[in-house]
Each structure stands twice: as structure tokens, then as C-alpha cells.
Backbone of each chain as nested JSON, in Angstrom:
{
  "chains": [
    {"id": "A", "residues": [
      {"number": 1, "name": "MET", "atoms": {"N": [55.432, 43.124, -55.094], "CA": [56.397, 42.573, -56.432], "C": [56.817, 43.534, -57.238]}},
      {"number": 2, "name": "THR", "atoms": {"N": [58.173, 43.263, -57.596], "CA": [58.784, 44.351, -58.403], "C": [59.175, 43.694, -59.709]}},
      {"number": 3, "name": "GLU", "atoms": {"N": [58.996, 44.541, -60.914], "CA": [59.204, 43.881, -62.216], "C": [60.861, 43.882, -62.329]}},
      {"number": 4, "name": "LEU", "atoms": {"N": [61.174, 42.62, -62.975], "CA": [62.735, 42.724, -62.928], "C": [62.747, 41.822, -64.444]}},
      {"number": 5, "name": "GLN", "atoms": {"N": [63.801, 42.637, -65.298], "CA": [64.19, 41.927, -66.568], "C": [65.6, 41.641, -66.395]}},
      {"number": 6, "name": "ILE", "atoms": {"N": [65.879, 40.471, -66.362], "CA": [67.254, 40.091, -66.233], "C": [67.643, 38.93, -67.127]}},
      {"number": 7, "name": "SER", "atoms": {"N": [68.698, 38.756, -67.529], "CA": [69.191, 37.419, -68.133], "C": [69.713, 36.434, -67.074]}},
      {"number": 8, "name": "LEU", "atoms": {"N": [68.711, 35.174, -66.791], "CA": [68.848, 34.145, -65.907], "C": [69.939, 33.43, -66.316]}},
      {"number": 9, "name": "GLN", "atoms": {"N": [70.238, 33.487, -67.342], "CA": [71.596, 32.544, -67.919], "C": [72.894, 33.219, -67.405]}},
      {"number": 10, "name": "GLN", "atoms": {"N": [72.75, 34.533, -67.298], "CA": [73.653, 35.271, -66.933], "C": [73.841, 35.083, -65.5]}},
      {"number": 11, "name": "PHE", "atoms": {"N": [72.882, 35.379, -65.05], "CA": [72.566, 35.634, -63.534], "C": [73.035, 34.038, -62.764]}},
      {"number": 12, "name": "GLY", "atoms": {"N": [72.593, 33.163, -63.477], "CA": [72.656, 31.631, -62.986], "C": [74.08, 31.154, -62.945]}},
      {"number": 13, "name": "LYS", "atoms": {"N": [74.889, 32.05, -63.673], "CA": [76.443, 31.563, -63.82], "C": [77.218, 32.147, -62.675]}},
      {"number": 14, "name": "ILE", "atoms": {"N": [76.603, 33.11, -62.069], "CA": [77.352, 33.795, -60.84], "C": [77.843, 32.672, -59.84]}},
      {"number": 15, "name": "ILE", "atoms": {"N": [78.972, 32.714, -59.33], "CA": [79.435, 31.945, -58.134], "C": [79.336, 32.599, -56.855]}},
      {"number": 16, "name": "VAL", "atoms": {"N": [78.819, 31.756, -56.127], "CA": [78.756, 31.957, -54.504], "C": [79.345, 31.18, -53.744]}},
      {"number": 17, "name": "TYR", "atoms": {"N": [79.663, 31.447, -52.35], "CA": [80.252, 30.419, -51.483], "C": [79.598, 30.371, -50.287]}},
      {"number": 18, "name": "ASP", "atoms": {"N": [79.786, 29.048, -49.912], "CA": [79.257, 28.438, -48.538], "C": [80.357, 28.886, -47.54]}},
      {"number": 19, "name": "GLU", "atoms": {"N": [80.01, 28.541, -46.215], "CA": [81.012, 28.963, -45.025], "C": [82.183, 27.922, -45.012]}},
      {"number": 20, "name": "ASN", "atoms": {"N": [82.531, 26.86, -45.901], "CA": [83.307, 26.106, -46.204], "C": [84.484, 26.822, -47.297]}},
      {"number": 21, "name": "SER", "atoms": {"N": [83.895, 27.907, -47.828], "CA": [84.628, 28.474, -49.077], "C": [84.209, 27.71, -50.131]}},
      {"number": 22, "name": "ALA", "atoms": {"N": [83.446, 26.808, -50.26], "CA": [82.948, 25.896, -51.504], "C": [82.208, 26.658, -52.499]}},
      {"number": 23, "name": "SER", "atoms": {"N": [82.787, 26.564, -53.448], "CA": [81.808, 27.564, -54.545], "C": [80.844, 26.995, -55.313]}},
      {"number": 24, "name": "HIS", "atoms": {"N": [79.695, 27.628, -55.352], "CA": [78.332, 27.074, -56.133], "C": [77.694, 27.836, -57.094]}},
      {"number": 25, "name": "THR", "atoms": {"N": [77.617, 27.326, -58.142], "CA": [76.657, 28.194, -59.219], "C": [75.407, 28.335, -58.819]}},
      {"number": 26, "name": "LEU", "atoms": {"N": [74.927, 29.508, -58.911], "CA": [73.744, 30.248, -58.486], "C": [72.577, 29.359, -59.055]}},
      {"number": 27, "name": "SER", "atoms": {"N": [72.732, 29.035, -60.483], "CA": [71.714, 27.97, -61.175], "C": [71.479, 26.901, -60.595]}},
      {"number": 28, "name": "ALA", "atoms": {"N": [72.543, 26.404, -59.787], "CA": [72.307, 24.936, -59.258], "C": [70.874, 24.95, -58.331]}},
      {"number": 29, "name": "LEU", "atoms": {"N": [70.756, 25.914, -57.818], "CA": [69.487, 26.122, -56.656], "C": [68.38, 25.833, -57.326]}},
      {"number": 30, "name": "TRP", "atoms": {"N": [68.275, 26.293, -58.636], "CA": [66.69, 26.088, -59.272], "C": [66.766, 24.853, -60.341]}},
      {"number": 31, "name": "GLN", "atoms": {"N": [67.807, 24.125, -60.323], "CA": [67.753, 22.929, -61.189], "C": [66.425, 22.056, -60.749]}},
      {"number": 32, "name": "GLN", "atoms": {"N": [66.032, 21.732, -59.589], "CA": [65.243, 20.734, -59.171], "C": [63.902, 21.234, -58.864]}},
      {"number": 33, "name": "HIS", "atoms": {"N": [63.785, 22.272, -57.95], "CA": [62.94, 22.874, -57.447], "C": [62.381, 24.345, -57.759]}},
      {"number": 34, "name": "ASN", "atoms": {"N": [61.236, 24.88, -57.401], "CA": [61.356, 26.429, -57.41], "C": [62.446, 26.848, -56.291]}},
      {"number": 35, "name": "ALA", "atoms": {"N": [63.091, 27.877, -56.47], "CA": [64.191, 28.448, -55.582], "C": [63.524, 29.776, -55.067]}},
      {"number": 36, "name": "ALA", "atoms": {"N": [63.582, 30.028, -53.812], "CA": [63.462, 31.474, -53.372], "C": [64.866, 31.767, -52.821]}},
      {"number": 37, "name": "LEU", "atoms": {"N": [65.373, 32.992, -53.216], "CA": [66.625, 33.295, -52.919], "C": [66.179, 34.805, -52.189]}},
      {"number": 38, "name": "PHE", "atoms": {"N": [66.742, 34.709, -51.015], "CA": [66.63, 35.912, -49.979], "C": [68.0, 36.65, -50.097]}},
      {"number": 39, "name": "PHE", "atoms": {"N": [68.117, 37.66, -50.62], "CA": [69.267, 38.7, -50.428], "C": [69.285, 39.561, -49.292]}},
      {"number": 40, "name": "VAL", "atoms": {"N": [70.125, 39.3, -48.455], "CA": [70.354, 39.945, -47.274], "C": [71.444, 41.175, -47.193]}},
      {"number": 41, "name": "ARG", "atoms": {"N": [71.192, 42.358, -46.537], "CA": [71.884, 43.576, -46.776], "C": [73.112, 43.144, -46.246]}},
      {"number": 42, "name": "HIS", "atoms": {"N": [73.472, 42.48, -45.041], "CA": [74.563, 42.326, -44.308], "C": [74.301, 41.174, -43.33]}},
      {"number": 43, "name": "PHE", "atoms": {"N": [75.385, 40.59, -42.828], "CA": [75.294, 39.317, -41.879], "C": [75.51, 39.895, -40.595]}},
      {"number": 44, "name": "GLY", "atoms": {"N": [75.633, 41.007, -40.285], "CA": [75.814, 41.213, -38.826], "C": [74.454, 41.855, -38.232]}}
    ]},
    {"id": "B", "residues": [
      {"number": 1, "name": "MET", "atoms": {"N": [64.059, 39.335, -40.613], "CA": [64.329, 38.145, -40.986], "C": [64.843, 37.289, -39.743]}},
      {"number": 2, "name": "ALA", "atoms": {"N": [64.594, 37.861, -38.519], "CA": [64.804, 36.968, -37.193], "C": [64.098, 35.693, -37.259]}},
      {"number": 3, "name": "ASP", "atoms": {"N": [63.142, 35.371, -37.915], "CA": [62.312, 34.024, -37.882], "C": [62.909, 33.239, -38.937]}},
      {"number": 4, "name": "LEU", "atoms": {"N": [63.811, 33.507, -39.476], "CA": [64.342, 32.675, -40.927], "C": [64.074, 31.274, -40.669]}},
      {"number": 5, "name": "GLU", "atoms": {"N": [64.676, 30.786, -39.822], "CA": [64.585, 29.338, -39.59], "C": [63.065, 28.78, -39.629]}},
      {"number": 6, "name": "GLN", "atoms": {"N": [62.118, 29.63, -38.748], "CA": [60.822, 29.357, -38.681], "C": [60.225, 29.252, -40.026]}},
      {"number": 7, "name": "GLN", "atoms": {"N": [60.55, 30.293, -40.792], "CA": [60.062, 30.225, -42.218], "C": [60.416, 29.118, -43.09]}},
      {"number": 8, "name": "ARG", "atoms": {"N": [61.768, 28.82, -42.749], "CA": [62.315, 27.891, -43.962], "C": [61.637, 26.417, -43.926]}},
      {"number": 9, "name": "GLN", "atoms": {"N": [61.01, 25.884, -42.885], "CA": [60.29, 25.066, -42.981], "C": [58.877, 24.996, -43.808]}},
      {"number": 10, "name": "ARG", "atoms": {"N": [58.461, 26.112, -43.766], "CA": [57.294, 26.24, -44.705], "C": [57.815, 26.173, -46.176]}},
      {"number": 11, "name": "PHE", "atoms": {"N": [58.99, 26.542, -46.492], "CA": [59.42, 26.447, -47.842], "C": [59.64, 24.914, -48.27]}},
      {"number": 12, "name": "VAL", "atoms": {"N": [60.181, 24.263, -47.179], "CA": [60.377, 22.655, -47.336], "C": [58.783, 22.112, -47.506]}},
      {"number": 13, "name": "GLU", "atoms": {"N": [58.04, 22.609, -47.16], "CA": [56.823, 21.965, -47.141], "C": [56.357, 22.261, -48.417]}},
      {"number": 14, "name": "GLU", "atoms": {"N": [56.533, 23.472, -49.005], "CA": [56.215, 23.66, -50.558], "C": [57.03, 23.214, -51.295]}},
      {"number": 15, "name": "ASN", "atoms": {"N": [58.031, 22.128, -51.12], "CA": [58.874, 21.474, -52.169], "C": [59.741, 22.63, -52.693]}},
      {"number": 16, "name": "ALA", "atoms": {"N": [60.102, 23.473, -52.091], "CA": [61.007, 24.674, -52.572], "C": [62.451, 24.587, -51.931]}},
      {"number": 17, "name": "GLU", "atoms": {"N": [63.279, 25.285, -53.038], "CA": [64.696, 25.567, -52.173], "C": [64.491, 26.889, -51.516]}},
      {"number": 18, "name": "LEU", "atoms": {"N": [65.146, 27.292, -50.341], "CA": [65.332, 28.477, -49.962], "C": [66.764, 28.549, -49.331]}},
      {"number": 19, "name": "ALA", "atoms": {"N": [67.264, 29.814, -50.066], "CA": [68.481, 30.121, -49.924], "C": [68.861, 31.639, -49.489]}},
      {"number": 20, "name": "VAL", "atoms": {"N": [69.556, 31.807, -48.541], "CA": [70.016, 33.2, -48.314], "C": [71.332, 33.374, -48.792]}},
      {"number": 21, "name": "ILE", "atoms": {"N": [71.527, 34.67, -49.331], "CA": [72.734, 34.912, -49.997], "C": [72.988, 36.444, -49.192]}},
      {"number": 22, "name": "GLY", "atoms": {"N": [74.115, 36.756, -48.743], "CA": [74.451, 38.112, -48.193], "C": [75.732, 38.613, -49.22]}},
      {"number": 23, "name": "SER", "atoms": {"N": [76.27, 39.637, -48.624], "CA": [77.514, 40.216, -49.511], "C": [78.658, 40.512, -48.733]}},
      {"number": 24, "name": "GLY", "atoms": {"N": [78.649, 39.734, -47.506], "CA": [79.924, 40.063, -46.294], "C": [80.898, 38.994, -46.879]}},
      {"number": 25, "name": "ALA", "atoms": {"N": [82.271, 38.879, -46.019], "CA": [83.183, 37.894, -46.312], "C": [82.298, 36.607, -46.026]}},
      {"number": 26, "name": "VAL", "atoms": {"N": [82.905, 35.488, -46.464], "CA": [82.525, 34.079, -46.28], "C": [82.678, 33.908, -44.66]}},
      {"number": 27, "name": "SER", "atoms": {"N": [83.773, 34.187, -44.082], "CA": [83.825, 34.261, -42.742], "C": [83.015, 34.599, -41.687]}},
      {"number": 28, "name": "HIS", "atoms": {"N": [81.906, 35.514, -42.311], "CA": [80.914, 35.847, -41.443], "C": [79.491, 35.289, -41.582]}},
      {"number": 29, "name": "LEU", "atoms": {"N": [79.562, 33.931, -42.448], "CA": [78.35, 33.227, -42.502], "C": [78.12, 32.226, -41.064]}},
      {"number": 30, "name": "LYS", "atoms": {"N": [79.398, 31.8, -40.692], "CA": [79.014, 31.198, -39.369], "C": [78.356, 31.815, -38.067]}},
      {"number": 31, "name": "SER", "atoms": {"N": [78.521, 33.247, -38.249], "CA": [78.289, 33.998, -37.067], "C": [76.575, 34.26, -37.3]}},
      {"number": 32, "name": "PHE", "atoms": {"N": [76.208, 34.34, -38.555], "CA": [74.92, 34.664, -39.217], "C": [74.264, 33.331, -38.587]}},
      {"number": 33, "name": "ARG", "atoms": {"N": [74.688, 32.128, -38.659], "CA": [73.864, 31.05, -38.262], "C": [73.737, 31.05, -36.994]}},
      {"number": 34, "name": "GLY", "atoms": {"N": [74.9, 31.678, -36.335], "CA": [74.735, 31.716, -34.665], "C": [73.449, 32.668, -34.373]}},
      {"number": 35, "name": "VAL", "atoms": {"N": [73.603, 33.644, -34.741], "CA": [72.561, 34.793, -34.437], "C": [71.283, 34.382, -34.908]}},
      {"number": 36, "name": "THR", "atoms": {"N": [71.126, 33.853, -35.881], "CA": [69.616, 33.586, -36.535], "C": [69.148, 32.216, -36.377]}},
      {"number": 37, "name": "GLY", "atoms": {"N": [69.929, 31.142, -36.106], "CA": [69.679, 30.14, -35.758], "C": [69.198, 29.426, -37.411]}},
      {"number": 38, "name": "TYR", "atoms": {"N": [69.561, 30.11, -38.293], "CA": [69.029, 29.638, -39.698], "C": [70.227, 28.442, -40.142]}},
      {"number": 39, "name": "LYS", "atoms": {"N": [69.162, 27.178, -40.597], "CA": [70.016, 26.018, -40.737], "C": [70.096, 25.615, -42.483]}},
      {"number": 40, "name": "GLY", "atoms": {"N": [69.583, 26.52, -43.051], "CA": [69.314, 26.275, -44.658], "C": [70.666, 26.519, -45.248]}},
      {"number": 41, "name": "LYS", "atoms": {"N": [70.259, 26.698, -46.543], "CA": [71.474, 27.11, -47.574], "C": [71.686, 28.444, -47.51]}},
      {"number": 42, "name": "LEU", "atoms": {"N": [73.098, 28.724, -47.168], "CA": [73.482, 30.136, -46.999], "C": [74.774, 30.425, -47.676]}},
      {"number": 43, "name": "PHE", "atoms": {"N": [74.513, 31.425, -48.427], "CA": [75.971, 31.862, -49.1], "C": [76.212, 33.109, -48.861]}},
      {"number": 44, "name": "SER", "atoms": {"N": [77.678, 33.488, -49.61], "CA": [78.087, 35.022, -49.692], "C": [78.283, 35.23, -51.135]}},
      {"number": 45, "name": "ASP", "atoms": {"N": [78.076, 36.344, -51.425], "CA": [78.581, 36.753, -52.919], "C": [79.504, 37.843, -52.519]}},
      {"number": 46, "name": "PRO", "atoms": {"N": [80.678, 37.735, -52.408], "CA": [81.67, 38.802, -51.935], "C": [81.622, 39.83, -52.99]}},
      {"number": 47, "name": "SER", "atoms": {"N": [81.619, 39.548, -54.221], "CA": [81.746, 40.309, -55.397], "C": [80.404, 41.406, -55.347]}},
      {"number": 48, "name": "ARG", "atoms": {"N": [79.263, 40.987, -54.838], "CA": [77.996, 41.568, -55.06], "C": [77.506, 41.623, -56.323]}},
      {"number": 49, "name": "GLU", "atoms": {"N": [77.859, 40.744, -57.217], "CA": [77.619, 40.864, -58.752], "C": [76.02, 40.673, -58.739]}},
      {"number": 50, "name": "THR", "atoms": {"N": [75.313, 39.623, -57.871], "CA": [74.314, 39.186, -57.826], "C": [73.273, 40.521, -57.292]}},
      {"number": 51, "name": "PHE", "atoms": {"N": [73.648, 41.212, -56.438], "CA": [73.256, 42.358, -55.855], "C": [73.048, 43.675, -56.836]}},
      {"number": 52, "name": "ARG", "atoms": {"N": [74.167, 43.498, -57.798], "CA": [73.97, 44.577, -58.782], "C": [73.432, 44.277, -59.902]}},
      {"number": 53, "name": "ILE", "atoms": {"N": [73.012, 43.059, -60.347], "CA": [72.39, 42.429, -61.482], "C": [70.838, 42.796, -61.042]}},
      {"number": 54, "name": "LEU", "atoms": {"N": [70.489, 42.476, -59.636], "CA": [69.191, 42.859, -59.331], "C": [68.688, 44.159, -58.968]}},
      {"number": 55, "name": "GLY", "atoms": {"N": [69.704, 44.912, -58.948], "CA": [69.635, 46.379, -58.748], "C": [69.272, 46.639, -57.112]}},
      {"number": 56, "name": "LEU", "atoms": {"N": [69.958, 45.767, -56.508], "CA": [69.845, 45.904, -54.905], "C": [70.974, 46.953, -54.342]}},
      {"number": 57, "name": "THR", "atoms": {"N": [71.139, 47.875, -54.861], "CA": [72.089, 48.82, -54.235], "C": [71.345, 50.17, -54.137]}},
      {"number": 58, "name": "SER", "atoms": {"N": [72.067, 50.643, -53.034], "CA": [71.581, 52.163, -52.566], "C": [72.476, 53.265, -52.179]}},
      {"number": 59, "name": "GLY", "atoms": {"N": [71.981, 54.234, -52.171], "CA": [72.908, 55.119, -51.79], "C": [72.559, 55.407, -50.205]}},
      {"number": 60, "name": "VAL", "atoms": {"N": [72.906, 56.625, -49.254], "CA": [72.743, 56.491, -48.208], "C": [71.273, 56.761, -48.163]}},
      {"number": 61, "name": "SER", "atoms": {"N": [70.261, 57.467, -48.877], "CA": [68.788, 57.914, -48.564], "C": [68.262, 56.5, -48.277]}},
      {"number": 62, "name": "GLY", "atoms": {"N": [68.672, 55.216, -48.568], "CA": [67.792, 53.934, -48.572], "C": [68.128, 53.546, -47.142]}},
      {"number": 63, "name": "LEU", "atoms": {"N": [69.073, 53.893, -46.302], "CA": [69.307, 53.566, -45.198], "C": [68.628, 54.427, -43.95]}},
      {"number": 64, "name": "ILE", "atoms": {"N": [68.128, 55.261, -44.53], "CA": [67.466, 56.303, -43.39], "C": [66.064, 56.619, -43.502]}},
      {"number": 65, "name": "GLY", "atoms": {"N": [65.34, 55.747, -44.192], "CA": [63.902, 55.634, -44.275], "C": [63.245, 55.345, -43.089]}},
      {"number": 66, "name": "ARG", "atoms": {"N": [61.708, 55.482, -43.09], "CA": [60.978, 55.538, -42.002], "C": [60.964, 53.932, -41.456]}},
      {"number": 67, "name": "LYS", "atoms": {"N": [60.895, 52.968, -42.129], "CA": [61.131, 51.611, -41.748], "C": [62.251, 51.209, -41.033]}},
      {"number": 68, "name": "SER", "atoms": {"N": [63.156, 51.901, -41.46], "CA": [64.61, 51.42, -40.885], "C": [64.735, 52.11, -39.451]}},
      {"number": 69, "name": "ILE", "atoms": {"N": [64.262, 53.146, -39.177], "CA": [64.324, 53.652, -38.175], "C": [63.348, 53.224, -37.208]}},
      {"number": 70, "name": "SER", "atoms": {"N": [62.17, 52.732, -37.567], "CA": [61.222, 52.203, -36.714], "C": [61.803, 50.745, -36.331]}},
      {"number": 71, "name": "ARG", "atoms": {"N": [62.342, 50.147, -37.221], "CA": [62.763, 48.667, -37.017], "C": [64.028, 48.911, -35.627]}},
      {"number": 72, "name": "ALA", "atoms": {"N": [65.098, 50.039, -36.053], "CA": [66.016, 50.078, -35.192], "C": [65.559, 50.515, -33.581]}},
      {"number": 73, "name": "PHE", "atoms": {"N": [64.579, 51.309, -33.695], "CA": [63.962, 51.685, -32.1], "C": [63.176, 50.222, -31.761]}},
      {"number": 74, "name": "SER", "atoms": {"N": [62.491, 49.901, -32.581], "CA": [61.957, 48.576, -31.997], "C": [62.892, 47.329, -31.43]}},
      {"number": 75, "name": "ALA", "atoms": {"N": [64.043, 47.253, -31.997], "CA": [65.313, 46.267, -31.579], "C": [65.716, 46.886, -30.244]}},
      {"number": 76, "name": "LEU", "atoms": {"N": [65.908, 48.242, -30.388], "CA": [66.375, 48.879, -29.102], "C": [65.357, 48.463, -27.794]}},
      {"number": 77, "name": "ARG", "atoms": {"N": [64.4, 48.593, -28.315], "CA": [63.423, 48.494, -27.045], "C": [63.384, 47.18, -26.492]}},
      {"number": 78, "name": "ARG", "atoms": {"N": [63.433, 46.067, -27.347], "CA": [63.762, 44.608, -27.031], "C": [65.214, 44.581, -26.561]}},
      {"number": 79, "name": "GLY", "atoms": {"N": [65.938, 45.271, -26.253], "CA": [67.355, 45.355, -25.805], "C": [68.199, 44.598, -26.896]}},
      {"number": 80, "name": "ILE", "atoms": {"N": [68.093, 44.772, -27.798], "CA": [68.766, 44.18, -28.819], "C": [69.618, 45.555, -29.44]}},
      {"number": 81, "name": "LEU", "atoms": {"N": [70.951, 45.344, -29.26], "CA": [72.018, 46.584, -29.547], "C": [72.672, 46.418, -30.845]}},
      {"number": 82, "name": "PRO", "atoms": {"N": [72.846, 47.4, -31.493], "CA": [73.238, 47.008, -33.148], "C": [74.851, 46.42, -32.846]}},
      {"number": 83, "name": "GLY", "atoms": {"N": [75.422, 45.376, -33.754], "CA": [76.419, 44.926, -33.526], "C": [77.128, 45.419, -34.76]}},
      {"number": 84, "name": "SER", "atoms": {"N": [78.486, 44.876, -35.184], "CA": [79.322, 45.473, -35.862], "C": [78.783, 45.098, -37.36]}},
      {"number": 85, "name": "LEU", "atoms": {"N": [78.753, 45.749, -38.555], "CA": [78.101, 45.561, -39.696], "C": [79.146, 44.611, -40.15]}},
      {"number": 86, "name": "GLN", "atoms": {"N": [78.746, 43.404, -40.978], "CA": [79.2, 42.66, -41.76], "C": [79.032, 42.589, -43.049]}},
      {"number": 87, "name": "GLY", "atoms": {"N": [79.347, 43.235, -43.884], "CA": [78.967, 43.518, -45.271], "C": [79.082, 44.767, -45.644]}},
      {"number": 88, "name": "SER", "atoms": {"N": [78.363, 45.303, -46.912], "CA": [78.322, 46.688, -47.247], "C": [77.325, 47.421, -46.484]}},
      {"number": 89, "name": "ALA", "atoms": {"N": [77.71, 48.701, -46.09], "CA": [76.417, 49.444, -45.332], "C": [75.339, 50.002, -46.48]}},
      {"number": 90, "name": "LEU", "atoms": {"N": [75.855, 49.923, -47.657], "CA": [74.912, 50.74, -48.807], "C": [74.412, 49.858, -49.465]}},
      {"number": 91, "name": "GLN", "atoms": {"N": [74.095, 48.743, -48.865], "CA": [73.624, 47.362, -49.54], "C": [72.053, 47.538, -49.272]}},
      {"number": 92, "name": "LEU", "atoms": {"N": [71.245, 47.189, -50.171], "CA": [69.787, 46.769, -49.79], "C": [69.616, 45.246, -50.152]}},
      {"number": 93, "name": "GLY", "atoms": {"N": [68.56, 44.81, -49.563], "CA": [68.189, 43.442, -49.72], "C": [66.859, 43.377, -50.808]}},
      {"number": 94, "name": "GLY", "atoms": {"N": [66.466, 41.993, -50.878], "CA": [65.61, 41.67, -51.863], "C": [65.331, 40.089, -52.048]}},
      {"number": 95, "name": "ALA", "atoms": {"N": [64.608, 39.93, -52.924], "CA": [64.325, 38.381, -53.191], "C": [63.704, 37.991, -54.471]}},
      {"number": 96, "name": "ILE", "atoms": {"N": [64.125, 36.906, -54.958], "CA": [63.705, 36.399, -56.213], "C": [63.295, 35.057, -56.277]}},
      {"number": 97, "name": "VAL", "atoms": {"N": [62.336, 34.586, -56.941], "CA": [61.896, 33.166, -57.147], "C": [61.934, 32.776, -58.574]}},
      {"number": 98, "name": "VAL", "atoms": {"N": [62.688, 31.691, -58.595], "CA": [63.025, 31.115, -60.133], "C": [62.721, 29.565, -60.144]}},
      {"number": 99, "name": "SER", "atoms": {"N": [61.851, 29.481, -61.06], "CA": [61.362, 28.017, -61.461], "C": [62.991, 27.1, -62.05]}},
      {"number": 100, "name": "PRO", "atoms": {"N": [62.649, 25.855, -62.129], "CA": [63.48, 24.951, -62.856], "C": [63.359, 25.294, -64.4]}},
      {"number": 101, "name": "GLN", "atoms": {"N": [62.232, 25.743, -64.968], "CA": [62.149, 26.511, -66.086], "C": [62.663, 27.487, -66.786]}},
      {"number": 102, "name": "GLU", "atoms": {"N": [63.377, 28.216, -65.76], "CA": [64.264, 29.277, -65.912], "C": [63.2, 30.549, -66.055]}},
      {"number": 103, "name": "SER", "atoms": {"N": [62.192, 30.395, -65.266], "CA": [61.651, 31.807, -65.408], "C": [61.233, 32.469, -64.037]}},
      {"number": 104, "name": "ILE", "atoms": {"N": [61.246, 33.698, -63.811], "CA": [61.104, 34.42, -62.72], "C": [59.782, 34.45, -62.228]}},
      {"number": 105, "name": "LEU", "atoms": {"N": [59.32, 33.914, -60.976], "CA": [58.083, 33.717, -60.85], "C": [57.703, 34.868, -59.737]}},
      {"number": 106, "name": "TYR", "atoms": {"N": [58.821, 35.486, -59.225], "CA": [58.584, 36.622, -58.251], "C": [60.045, 37.497, -58.115]}},
      {"number": 107, "name": "SER", "atoms": {"N": [59.775, 38.719, -57.742], "CA": [60.999, 39.546, -57.434], "C": [60.573, 40.638, -56.456]}},
      {"number": 108, "name": "TYR", "atoms": {"N": [61.594, 40.834, -55.781], "CA": [61.172, 42.123, -54.708], "C": [62.591, 42.846, -54.425]}},
      {"number": 109, "name": "ARG", "atoms": {"N": [62.489, 44.292, -54.668], "CA": [63.654, 45.042, -53.918], "C": [63.19, 45.871, -53.016]}},
      {"number": 110, "name": "SER", "atoms": {"N": [64.056, 45.708, -52.002], "CA": [64.082, 46.489, -50.675], "C": [63.902, 47.967, -51.101]}},
      {"number": 111, "name": "SER", "atoms": {"N": [63.002, 48.525, -50.522], "CA": [63.111, 50.24, -50.924], "C": [64.028, 51.152, -49.882]}},
      {"number": 112, "name": "GLU", "atoms": {"N": [64.148, 50.396, -48.712], "CA": [64.957, 51.219, -47.654], "C": [65.507, 49.713, -46.757]}},
      {"number": 113, "name": "ALA", "atoms": {"N": [66.249, 50.284, -45.855], "CA": [66.785, 49.188, -44.862], "C": [65.446, 49.063, -43.955]}},
      {"number": 114, "name": "GLY", "atoms": {"N": [65.406, 47.646, -43.59], "CA": [64.234, 47.247, -42.977], "C": [62.974, 46.914, -43.645]}},
      {"number": 115, "name": "ASP", "atoms": {"N": [62.987, 47.11, -45.039], "CA": [62.022, 46.905, -45.866], "C": [62.352, 45.485, -46.189]}},
      {"number": 116, "name": "ASP", "atoms": {"N": [61.683, 44.556, -45.373], "CA": [62.015, 43.041, -45.583], "C": [61.322, 42.612, -46.768]}},
      {"number": 117, "name": "PRO", "atoms": {"N": [61.784, 41.602, -47.447], "CA": [60.82, 40.917, -48.607], "C": [59.557, 40.35, -47.873]}},
      {"number": 118, "name": "PRO", "atoms": {"N": [58.54, 40.449, -48.456], "CA": [57.323, 39.831, -47.899], "C": [57.182, 38.21, -48.134]}},
      {"number": 119, "name": "VAL", "atoms": {"N": [57.442, 37.723, -46.859], "CA": [57.628, 36.092, -46.958], "C": [56.252, 35.43, -47.521]}},
      {"number": 120, "name": "GLU", "atoms": {"N": [55.071, 35.798, -47.023], "CA": [53.823, 35.399, -47.51], "C": [53.485, 35.616, -48.802]}},
      {"number": 121, "name": "GLU", "atoms": {"N": [53.863, 36.849, -49.546], "CA": [53.904, 36.572, -50.938], "C": [54.889, 35.854, -51.704]}},
      {"number": 122, "name": "ILE", "atoms": {"N": [56.184, 35.573, -51.175], "CA": [56.998, 34.658, -51.804], "C": [56.52, 33.168, -51.831]}},
      {"number": 123, "name": "LEU", "atoms": {"N": [55.893, 32.941, -50.624], "CA": [55.481, 31.492, -50.436], "C": [54.442, 31.329, -51.342]}},
      {"number": 124, "name": "LYS", "atoms": {"N": [53.643, 32.482, -51.466], "CA": [52.396, 32.252, -52.477], "C": [52.913, 31.927, -53.814]}},
      {"number": 125, "name": "ALA", "atoms": {"N": [54.061, 32.44, -54.252], "CA": [54.372, 32.44, -55.586], "C": [55.001, 30.905, -55.753]}},
      {"number": 126, "name": "VAL", "atoms": {"N": [55.618, 30.636, -54.671], "CA": [56.137, 29.226, -54.925], "C": [55.04, 28.275, -54.919]}},
      {"number": 127, "name": "SER", "atoms": {"N": [54.29, 28.592, -53.936], "CA": [52.922, 27.448, -53.976], "C": [52.469, 27.324, -55.185]}},
      {"number": 128, "name": "LEU", "atoms": {"N": [51.752, 28.607, -55.778], "CA": [51.043, 28.602, -56.867], "C": [51.883, 27.886, -58.1]}},
      {"number": 129, "name": "SER", "atoms": {"N": [52.925, 27.916, -58.209], "CA": [53.8, 27.37, -59.306], "C": [53.817, 25.935, -59.265]}},
      {"number": 130, "name": "GLU", "atoms": {"N": [53.9, 25.534, -57.891], "CA": [54.154, 24.158, -57.562], "C": [52.949, 23.425, -58.032]}},
      {"number": 131, "name": "LYS", "atoms": {"N": [51.685, 24.026, -57.589], "CA": [50.453, 23.365, -57.964], "C": [50.26, 23.273, -59.454]}},
      {"number": 132, "name": "ALA", "atoms": {"N": [50.498, 24.626, -60.122], "CA": [50.221, 24.54, -61.457], "C": [51.114, 23.495, -62.148]}},
      {"number": 133, "name": "GLU", "atoms": {"N": [52.116, 23.103, -61.772], "CA": [53.183, 22.212, -62.322], "C": [52.491, 20.529, -62.092]}},
      {"number": 134, "name": "SER", "atoms": {"N": [51.72, 20.424, -60.954], "CA": [51.52, 19.136, -60.479], "C": [50.077, 18.671, -61.101]}}
    ]}
  ]
}
């Protein structure tokens, strides 16, 4: 585990895109349940 | 991360959201699904703002560590050849678990290429929090 001190409010405002190019606010992922977000180096 | 789809079901059982976020172009997402068989939430952050805030950036040193070399040889032994890179070559991965109460339950920064976030630890963080709330 890594110590992490960030502003979740700022982080949650970031827009990510799905494969249909639809935009999603990151914070929507943890509105209902705990959310585990995996950040991968690359898609290849 | 090759068994991502297998792991996804475990997160569903824990009543947690699982999302995979990469830094490549949106056009690469479909091929990622094809290669991994992953059917869950999948996004791209082409701006890499999420990676920057989480400190998941690297220089070349993070790409040539012991784990990355070991993984590369292991993949080659299994007949898996490297494909074209779809994203930033200098990017490292990681993971974060966030609760609806806006608290960070867990975070992990990969120290080098091939240092994948520990799924068991992440499931434990998700599970303990769910049990504490119920």
C-alpha cells in the first residue's frame, strides 16, 4: 500500500472516456459502492 | 493483469465497482477487451491527468527493473510476443480504492513495469470496508 494524499474532489472531476467516446466523470464510479480503479500502463 | 476478467467477478461478489483506466487513445479500448477478455468498466484518460495526480509517472529507470525483465522473459517463454505499444511508454500503473464517503481506502503505485497492483490486497480493502458499513 502506498501513502496517497490527494484532493478527491479534484480527482473526481476528471473526465475519462469509454470505447464509444462517451465521457464519464470519475467520481461517478464511487457514488454507490466502493470502487477499485486499476490504472494500466498501456492497452497494448 | 491477464486474468482481469476472472478477478472482476470477485469484485462483483464484494459489491464493489471495478474499473480499468488506461492512458492510450480511446480507439485502443476495443483491442484491449479483445486481448484480455475483460468485460467490465473500461476507460481511457488520454490527458493522463489521473496518472499525474496519482504520481504514476516514470522515467526510463522504471521500465527496466527486475520485475519487468522477468515478466518479459516469462511471456516470451509462453510464446507471447510483444505487440505495438498503445499508450505512453514511460507510464507506470497503480490502483486506488475509493468509498462513497469520499475516502481513499487503499492506493498502490507500481514501482516499475511488471509490478502489478496486488489484487488480493485490494479485494481485502474493498471487503473490510463493505463489512464495516453493513
